[in-house]
C-alpha positions as protocol buffer text, in pm:
chain_id: "A"
residue {
  index: 1
  type: MET
  ca { x: 9304 y: 3984 z: 1545 }
}
residue {
  index: 2
  type: GLY
  ca { x: 9476 y: 3744 z: 1782 }
}
residue {
  index: 3
  type: TYR
  ca { x: 9813 y: 3601 z: 1853 }
}
residue {
  index: 4
  type: ILE
  ca { x: 9926 y: 3237 z: 1907 }
}
residue {
  index: 5
  type: GLY
  ca { x: 10222 y: 3240 z: 2150 }
}
residue {
  index: 6
  type: ASN
  ca { x: 10443 y: 3554 z: 2205 }
}
residue {
  index: 7
  type: LYS
  ca { x: 10331 y: 3883 z: 2062 }
}
residue {
  index: 8
  type: PRO
  ca { x: 10559 y: 3998 z: 1781 }
}
residue {
  index: 9
  type: THR
  ca { x: 10859 y: 4215 z: 1841 }
}
residue {
  index: 10
  type: ALA
  ca { x: 10750 y: 4589 z: 1748 }
}
residue {
  index: 11
  type: VAL
  ca { x: 10914 y: 4705 z: 1419 }
}
residue {
  index: 12
  type: PRO
  ca { x: 11003 y: 5079 z: 1391 }
}
residue {
  index: 13
  type: LEU
  ca { x: 10804 y: 5269 z: 1117 }
}
residue {
  index: 14
  type: THR
  ca { x: 10985 y: 5416 z: 825 }
}
residue {
  index: 15
  type: SER
  ca { x: 10863 y: 5693 z: 609 }
}
residue {
  index: 16
  type: ALA
  ca { x: 10759 y: 5422 z: 336 }
}
residue {
  index: 17
  type: ASP
  ca { x: 10487 y: 5295 z: 592 }
}
residue {
  index: 18
  type: PHE
  ca { x: 10314 y: 5636 z: 586 }
}
residue {
  index: 19
  type: VAL
  ca { x: 10077 y: 5751 z: 297 }
}
residue {
  index: 20
  type: ASP
  ca { x: 10154 y: 6078 z: 183 }
}
residue {
  index: 21
  type: ASN
  ca { x: 9946 y: 6344 z: 394 }
}
residue {
  index: 22
  type: SER
  ca { x: 9851 y: 6092 z: 637 }
}
residue {
  index: 23
  type: VAL
  ca { x: 9991 y: 6265 z: 963 }
}
residue {
  index: 24
  type: THR
  ca { x: 9765 y: 6553 z: 1071 }
}
residue {
  index: 25
  type: LEU
  ca { x: 9856 y: 6838 z: 1306 }
}
residue {
  index: 26
  type: ALA
  ca { x: 9642 y: 6663 z: 1555 }
}
residue {
  index: 27
  type: LYS
  ca { x: 9871 y: 6378 z: 1568 }
}
residue {
  index: 28
  type: MET
  ca { x: 10196 y: 6600 z: 1651 }
}
residue {
  index: 29
  type: ALA
  ca { x: 10320 y: 6655 z: 1990 }
}
residue {
  index: 30
  type: GLY
  ca { x: 10195 y: 6982 z: 2151 }
}
residue {
  index: 31
  type: LEU
  ca { x: 10384 y: 7304 z: 2090 }
}
residue {
  index: 32
  type: ALA
  ca { x: 10364 y: 7630 z: 2323 }
}
residue {
  index: 33
  type: ARG
  ca { x: 10140 y: 7905 z: 2162 }
}
residue {
  index: 34
  type: GLY
  ca { x: 10359 y: 8138 z: 1959 }
}
residue {
  index: 35
  type: LYS
  ca { x: 10637 y: 7904 z: 1910 }
}
residue {
  index: 36
  type: LEU
  ca { x: 10745 y: 7801 z: 1545 }
}
residue {
  index: 37
  type: ILE
  ca { x: 10915 y: 7482 z: 1400 }
}
residue {
  index: 38
  type: TYR
  ca { x: 11251 y: 7543 z: 1198 }
}
residue {
  index: 39
  type: GLY
  ca { x: 11533 y: 7304 z: 1112 }
}
residue {
  index: 40
  type: ASP
  ca { x: 11820 y: 7350 z: 1329 }
}
residue {
  index: 41
  type: ALA
  ca { x: 12217 y: 7321 z: 1280 }
}
residue {
  index: 42
  type: SER
  ca { x: 12180 y: 6947 z: 1291 }
}
residue {
  index: 43
  type: GLY
  ca { x: 11904 y: 6933 z: 1022 }
}
residue {
  index: 44
  type: ASP
  ca { x: 11629 y: 6845 z: 1272 }
}
residue {
  index: 45
  type: PRO
  ca { x: 11309 y: 7009 z: 1357 }
}
residue {
  index: 46
  type: ALA
  ca { x: 11330 y: 7246 z: 1655 }
}
residue {
  index: 47
  type: ALA
  ca { x: 11103 y: 7501 z: 1820 }
}
residue {
  index: 48
  type: LEU
  ca { x: 11186 y: 7875 z: 1801 }
}
residue {
  index: 49
  type: ALA
  ca { x: 11116 y: 8054 z: 2108 }
}
residue {
  index: 50
  type: VAL
  ca { x: 10847 y: 8302 z: 2118 }
}
residue {
  index: 51
  type: GLY
  ca { x: 10961 y: 8649 z: 2026 }
}
residue {
  index: 52
  type: ALA
  ca { x: 10889 y: 8972 z: 2258 }
}
residue {
  index: 53
  type: ALA
  ca { x: 10579 y: 9212 z: 2152 }
}
residue {
  index: 54
  type: ASP
  ca { x: 10621 y: 9378 z: 1846 }
}
residue {
  index: 55
  type: GLU
  ca { x: 10951 y: 9175 z: 1732 }
}
residue {
  index: 56
  type: VAL
  ca { x: 10946 y: 9041 z: 1375 }
}
residue {
  index: 57
  type: LEU
  ca { x: 11103 y: 8739 z: 1222 }
}
residue {
  index: 58
  type: THR
  ca { x: 11427 y: 8757 z: 1061 }
}
residue {
  index: 59
  type: HIS
  ca { x: 11664 y: 8560 z: 860 }
}
residue {
  index: 60
  type: ASP
  ca { x: 12030 y: 8607 z: 862 }
}
residue {
  index: 61
  type: GLY
  ca { x: 12107 y: 8374 z: 569 }
}
residue {
  index: 62
  type: THR
  ca { x: 12133 y: 8045 z: 787 }
}
residue {
  index: 63
  type: ASP
  ca { x: 11882 y: 8080 z: 1093 }
}
residue {
  index: 64
  type: PHE
  ca { x: 11576 y: 8246 z: 1195 }
}
residue {
  index: 65
  type: ASP
  ca { x: 11552 y: 8501 z: 1478 }
}
residue {
  index: 66
  type: TRP
  ca { x: 11333 y: 8774 z: 1641 }
}
residue {
  index: 67
  type: ALA
  ca { x: 11443 y: 9148 z: 1607 }
}
residue {
  index: 68
  type: ALA
  ca { x: 11268 y: 9483 z: 1668 }
}
residue {
  index: 69
  type: ALA
  ca { x: 11064 y: 9582 z: 1382 }
}
residue {
  index: 70
  type: SER
  ca { x: 11221 y: 9866 z: 1182 }
}
residue {
  index: 71
  type: GLY
  ca { x: 10895 y: 10082 z: 1154 }
}
residue {
  index: 72
  type: GLY
  ca { x: 10725 y: 10211 z: 847 }
}
residue {
  index: 73
  type: GLY
  ca { x: 10870 y: 10563 z: 837 }
}
residue {
  index: 74
  type: LEU
  ca { x: 11107 y: 10845 z: 996 }
}
residue {
  index: 75
  type: THR
  ca { x: 11171 y: 10831 z: 1367 }
}
residue {
  index: 76
  type: VAL
  ca { x: 11383 y: 11125 z: 1442 }
}
residue {
  index: 77
  type: ALA
  ca { x: 11343 y: 11487 z: 1319 }
}
residue {
  index: 78
  type: THR
  ca { x: 11464 y: 11810 z: 1479 }
}
residue {
  index: 79
  type: THR
  ca { x: 11514 y: 12185 z: 1383 }
}
residue {
  index: 80
  type: PHE
  ca { x: 11706 y: 12443 z: 1550 }
}
residue {
  index: 81
  type: ARG
  ca { x: 11758 y: 12816 z: 1439 }
}
residue {
  index: 82
  type: ILE
  ca { x: 11952 y: 13118 z: 1508 }
}
residue {
  index: 83
  type: SER
  ca { x: 11774 y: 13334 z: 1742 }
}
residue {
  index: 84
  type: THR
  ca { x: 11903 y: 13687 z: 1679 }
}
residue {
  index: 85
  type: HIS
  ca { x: 12114 y: 13866 z: 1404 }
}
residue {
  index: 86
  type: PHE
  ca { x: 12481 y: 13859 z: 1412 }
}
residue {
  index: 87
  type: GLN
  ca { x: 12768 y: 14002 z: 1216 }
}
residue {
  index: 88
  type: ASN
  ca { x: 13112 y: 13873 z: 1133 }
}
residue {
  index: 89
  type: ASP
  ca { x: 13244 y: 13534 z: 1027 }
}
residue {
  index: 90
  type: ALA
  ca { x: 13207 y: 13257 z: 1272 }
}
residue {
  index: 91
  type: ASP
  ca { x: 13322 y: 12890 z: 1287 }
}
residue {
  index: 92
  type: PRO
  ca { x: 13163 y: 12754 z: 1444 }
}
residue {
  index: 93
  type: ILE
  ca { x: 12849 y: 12966 z: 1494 }
}
residue {
  index: 94
  type: ALA
  ca { x: 12857 y: 12889 z: 1875 }
}
residue {
  index: 95
  type: SER
  ca { x: 12567 y: 13089 z: 2036 }
}
residue {
  index: 96
  type: ASN
  ca { x: 12215 y: 13212 z: 1996 }
}
residue {
  index: 97
  type: TRP
  ca { x: 12100 y: 12863 z: 1878 }
}
residue {
  index: 98
  type: GLU
  ca { x: 11737 y: 12734 z: 1988 }
}
residue {
  index: 99
  type: GLU
  ca { x: 11528 y: 12464 z: 1910 }
}
residue {
  index: 100
  type: ALA
  ca { x: 11220 y: 12580 z: 1710 }
}
residue {
  index: 101
  type: ASP
  ca { x: 10909 y: 12611 z: 1917 }
}
residue {
  index: 102
  type: THR
  ca { x: 10670 y: 12833 z: 1736 }
}
residue {
  index: 103
  type: ASP
  ca { x: 10360 y: 12779 z: 1477 }
}
residue {
  index: 104
  type: GLY
  ca { x: 10299 y: 12445 z: 1567 }
}
residue {
  index: 105
  type: TYR
  ca { x: 10644 y: 12320 z: 1552 }
}
residue {
  index: 106
  type: GLY
  ca { x: 10664 y: 11912 z: 1632 }
}
residue {
  index: 107
  type: ARG
  ca { x: 10979 y: 11727 z: 1700 }
}
residue {
  index: 108
  type: LEU
  ca { x: 10974 y: 11366 z: 1611 }
}
residue {
  index: 109
  type: GLY
  ca { x: 11151 y: 11136 z: 1841 }
}
residue {
  index: 110
  type: THR
  ca { x: 11476 y: 11205 z: 2076 }
}
residue {
  index: 111
  type: ALA
  ca { x: 11591 y: 11558 z: 2011 }
}
residue {
  index: 112
  type: VAL
  ca { x: 11927 y: 11622 z: 1863 }
}
residue {
  index: 113
  type: SER
  ca { x: 12155 y: 11819 z: 2132 }
}
residue {
  index: 114
  type: GLN
  ca { x: 12349 y: 12142 z: 2081 }
}
residue {
  index: 115
  type: SER
  ca { x: 12641 y: 12278 z: 2299 }
}
residue {
  index: 116
  type: SER
  ca { x: 12832 y: 12595 z: 2188 }
}
residue {
  index: 117
  type: GLY
  ca { x: 12740 y: 12532 z: 1833 }
}
residue {
  index: 118
  type: ILE
  ca { x: 12831 y: 12150 z: 1824 }
}
residue {
  index: 119
  type: PHE
  ca { x: 12555 y: 11909 z: 1732 }
}
residue {
  index: 120
  type: THR
  ca { x: 12524 y: 11561 z: 1878 }
}
residue {
  index: 121
  type: LEU
  ca { x: 12299 y: 11331 z: 1708 }
}
residue {
  index: 122
  type: PRO
  ca { x: 12087 y: 11091 z: 1952 }
}
residue {
  index: 123
  type: SER
  ca { x: 12160 y: 10771 z: 1757 }
}
residue {
  index: 124
  type: THR
  ca { x: 12360 y: 10618 z: 1503 }
}
residue {
  index: 125
  type: GLY
  ca { x: 12211 y: 10589 z: 1133 }
}
residue {
  index: 126
  type: ILE
  ca { x: 12189 y: 10783 z: 811 }
}
residue {
  index: 127
  type: TRP
  ca { x: 12090 y: 11143 z: 865 }
}
residue {
  index: 128
  type: LEU
  ca { x: 11973 y: 11412 z: 628 }
}
residue {
  index: 129
  type: ILE
  ca { x: 12129 y: 11764 z: 734 }
}
residue {
  index: 130
  type: LEU
  ca { x: 11920 y: 12054 z: 578 }
}
residue {
  index: 131
  type: LEU
  ca { x: 12060 y: 12395 z: 626 }
}
residue {
  index: 132
  type: ASN
  ca { x: 11889 y: 12726 z: 517 }
}
residue {
  index: 133
  type: PHE
  ca { x: 12041 y: 13073 z: 636 }
}
residue {
  index: 134
  type: SER
  ca { x: 11935 y: 13412 z: 524 }
}
residue {
  index: 135
  type: PHE
  ca { x: 12167 y: 13737 z: 495 }
}
residue {
  index: 136
  type: ASP
  ca { x: 12105 y: 14100 z: 527 }
}
residue {
  index: 137
  type: GLU
  ca { x: 12312 y: 14358 z: 368 }
}
residue {
  index: 138
  type: GLY
  ca { x: 12245 y: 14603 z: 668 }
}
residue {
  index: 139
  type: GLY
  ca { x: 12213 y: 14945 z: 459 }
}
residue {
  index: 140
  type: GLY
  ca { x: 12589 y: 14995 z: 406 }
}
residue {
  index: 141
  type: GLY
  ca { x: 12580 y: 14947 z: 19 }
}
residue {
  index: 142
  type: ASP
  ca { x: 12841 y: 14678 z: 33 }
}
residue {
  index: 143
  type: ASP
  ca { x: 12888 y: 14413 z: -232 }
}
residue {
  index: 144
  type: THR
  ca { x: 12982 y: 14078 z: -92 }
}
residue {
  index: 145
  type: SER
  ca { x: 12949 y: 13711 z: -128 }
}
residue {
  index: 146
  type: MET
  ca { x: 12851 y: 13515 z: 163 }
}
residue {
  index: 147
  type: HIS
  ca { x: 12903 y: 13161 z: 234 }
}
residue {
  index: 148
  type: ALA
  ca { x: 12701 y: 12912 z: 472 }
}
residue {
  index: 149
  type: TYR
  ca { x: 12848 y: 12563 z: 569 }
}
residue {
  index: 150
  type: ILE
  ca { x: 12784 y: 12233 z: 718 }
}
residue {
  index: 151
  type: ASN
  ca { x: 13053 y: 12099 z: 889 }
}
residue {
  index: 152
  type: THR
  ca { x: 13110 y: 11747 z: 995 }
}
residue {
  index: 153
  type: CYS
  ca { x: 13323 y: 11556 z: 1208 }
}
residue {
  index: 154
  type: THR
  ca { x: 13406 y: 11167 z: 1218 }
}
residue {
  index: 155
  type: ASP
  ca { x: 13698 y: 11156 z: 1470 }
}
residue {
  index: 156
  type: GLY
  ca { x: 13580 y: 11368 z: 1747 }
}
residue {
  index: 157
  type: SER
  ca { x: 13787 y: 11661 z: 1684 }
}
residue {
  index: 158
  type: THR
  ca { x: 13840 y: 11753 z: 1315 }
}
residue {
  index: 159
  type: TYR
  ca { x: 13563 y: 11929 z: 1115 }
}
residue {
  index: 160
  type: GLY
  ca { x: 13545 y: 11958 z: 741 }
}
residue {
  index: 161
  type: ALA
  ca { x: 13317 y: 12161 z: 513 }
}
residue {
  index: 162
  type: ALA
  ca { x: 13074 y: 11887 z: 416 }
}
residue {
  index: 163
  type: ALA
  ca { x: 12841 y: 12123 z: 198 }
}
residue {
  index: 164
  type: GLU
  ca { x: 12835 y: 12492 z: 112 }
}
residue {
  index: 165
  type: GLY
  ca { x: 12571 y: 12755 z: 22 }
}
residue {
  index: 166
  type: ARG
  ca { x: 12636 y: 13071 z: -116 }
}
residue {
  index: 167
  type: ALA
  ca { x: 12462 y: 13407 z: -156 }
}
residue {
  index: 168
  type: SER
  ca { x: 12591 y: 13746 z: -273 }
}
residue {
  index: 169
  type: TYR
  ca { x: 12453 y: 14076 z: -352 }
}
residue {
  index: 170
  type: SER
  ca { x: 12513 y: 14434 z: -417 }
}
residue {
  index: 171
  type: GLY
  ca { x: 12338 y: 14745 z: -307 }
}
residue {
  index: 172
  type: SER
  ca { x: 12180 y: 14867 z: 17 }
}
residue {
  index: 173
  type: ASN
  ca { x: 11921 y: 14673 z: 205 }
}
residue {
  index: 174
  type: ALA
  ca { x: 11960 y: 14361 z: 7 }
}
residue {
  index: 175
  type: ARG
  ca { x: 11861 y: 14011 z: 123 }
}
residue {
  index: 176
  type: GLN
  ca { x: 11957 y: 13672 z: -15 }
}
residue {
  index: 177
  type: GLY
  ca { x: 11929 y: 13322 z: 106 }
}
residue {
  index: 178
  type: ALA
  ca { x: 12179 y: 13032 z: 110 }
}
residue {
  index: 179
  type: ASP
  ca { x: 12084 y: 12668 z: 111 }
}
residue {
  index: 180
  type: CYS
  ca { x: 12276 y: 12345 z: 134 }
}
residue {
  index: 181
  type: ALA
  ca { x: 12249 y: 11987 z: 217 }
}
residue {
  index: 182
  type: PHE
  ca { x: 12419 y: 11670 z: 339 }
}
residue {
  index: 183
  type: ILE
  ca { x: 12359 y: 11305 z: 392 }
}
residue {
  index: 184
  type: PHE
  ca { x: 12583 y: 11212 z: 695 }
}
residue {
  index: 185
  type: ASP
  ca { x: 12650 y: 10835 z: 810 }
}
residue {
  index: 186
  type: VAL
  ca { x: 12679 y: 10843 z: 1168 }
}
residue {
  index: 187
  type: THR
  ca { x: 12845 y: 10529 z: 1289 }
}
residue {
  index: 188
  type: ASN
  ca { x: 12943 y: 10667 z: 1633 }
}
residue {
  index: 189
  type: THR
  ca { x: 12750 y: 10935 z: 1813 }
}
residue {
  index: 190
  type: THR
  ca { x: 13060 y: 11009 z: 2031 }
}
residue {
  index: 191
  type: THR
  ca { x: 13294 y: 11092 z: 1742 }
}
residue {
  index: 192
  type: HIS
  ca { x: 13045 y: 11187 z: 1467 }
}
residue {
  index: 193
  type: LYS
  ca { x: 12927 y: 11571 z: 1507 }
}
residue {
  index: 194
  type: VAL
  ca { x: 12786 y: 11826 z: 1327 }
}
residue {
  index: 195
  type: SER
  ca { x: 12863 y: 12228 z: 1313 }
}
residue {
  index: 196
  type: THR
  ca { x: 12786 y: 12497 z: 1106 }
}
residue {
  index: 197
  type: SER
  ca { x: 12966 y: 12822 z: 1012 }
}
residue {
  index: 198
  type: VAL
  ca { x: 12974 y: 13146 z: 796 }
}
residue {
  index: 199
  type: ASP
  ca { x: 13209 y: 13369 z: 626 }
}
residue {
  index: 200
  type: GLY
  ca { x: 13223 y: 13669 z: 402 }
}
residue {
  index: 201
  type: ILE
  ca { x: 13047 y: 13867 z: 667 }
}
residue {
  index: 202
  type: ILE
  ca { x: 13165 y: 14242 z: 603 }
}
residue {
  index: 203
  type: THR
  ca { x: 13073 y: 14535 z: 782 }
}
residue {
  index: 204
  type: ASN
  ca { x: 12670 y: 14619 z: 797 }
}
residue {
  index: 205
  type: ASN
  ca { x: 12630 y: 14259 z: 676 }
}
residue {
  index: 206
  type: ASN
  ca { x: 12427 y: 14002 z: 913 }
}
residue {
  index: 207
  type: THR
  ca { x: 12338 y: 13651 z: 966 }
}
residue {
  index: 208
  type: MET
  ca { x: 11988 y: 13677 z: 1020 }
}
residue {
  index: 209
  type: GLY
  ca { x: 11805 y: 13531 z: 1330 }
}
residue {
  index: 210
  type: SER
  ca { x: 11463 y: 13532 z: 1495 }
}
residue {
  index: 211
  type: THR
  ca { x: 11312 y: 13356 z: 1801 }
}
residue {
  index: 212
  type: SER
  ca { x: 10950 y: 13358 z: 1627 }
}
residue {
  index: 213
  type: GLN
  ca { x: 11036 y: 13211 z: 1271 }
}
residue {
  index: 214
  type: ASN
  ca { x: 11301 y: 12991 z: 1102 }
}
residue {
  index: 215
  type: THR
  ca { x: 11540 y: 13275 z: 949 }
}
residue {
  index: 216
  type: SER
  ca { x: 11842 y: 13080 z: 952 }
}
residue {
  index: 217
  type: ALA
  ca { x: 11791 y: 12725 z: 1082 }
}
residue {
  index: 218
  type: ILE
  ca { x: 11929 y: 12358 z: 1054 }
}
residue {
  index: 219
  type: SER
  ca { x: 11722 y: 12063 z: 1051 }
}
residue {
  index: 220
  type: PHE
  ca { x: 11835 y: 11681 z: 1114 }
}
residue {
  index: 221
  type: ILE
  ca { x: 11619 y: 11396 z: 977 }
}
residue {
  index: 222
  type: ARG
  ca { x: 11713 y: 11032 z: 1040 }
}
residue {
  index: 223
  type: LEU
  ca { x: 11667 y: 10845 z: 730 }
}
residue {
  index: 224
  type: GLY
  ca { x: 11755 y: 10484 z: 848 }
}
residue {
  index: 225
  type: ASP
  ca { x: 11999 y: 10262 z: 977 }
}
residue {
  index: 226
  type: THR
  ca { x: 12353 y: 10286 z: 907 }
}
């Protein structure tokens, strides 16, 4: 088609000038590999920058972003055990701790640390703490009730009994076990600590320990984010 005189002035196209589904991907401007188109704060199309390796796309209720993948399972698990028998009450149990290291033991992730019976978690999160202690009457024929505790601290100094396990026996050479558990919300690894204690340990009675098996032990398992 030709024109007589001057060429008509260009008129901007509107949405009414396009048939539905008429604009194909091939007609769009190029986009760097890995970028995504989303609506920005002004309601206009925008390109989301490429995320890092192994990051996942998240949404905060307003905008998209990239974040580290949370993973599909547990990330940290550690067990400590008492390495030798001891008598008398203790709060905290400050010595004879070792990380389990026999019979195929495997730590998962970053280790929990221990100093003078104070356990420090390596990261914030929701932690499951499992305690299993064994007691031995020791041959004196004493009747007693023995208690084992998981103690937690949230202010860096004050500990409270978060969980208690009890064992009682009578007669000579009797043995019993005490179990307890606690789910600990660790929001700050500097102030949130864990210790253990025992009481009711009278003459001849022992809190059992071993370097070859978990006779009296405590385990820490990180369940997820706080």
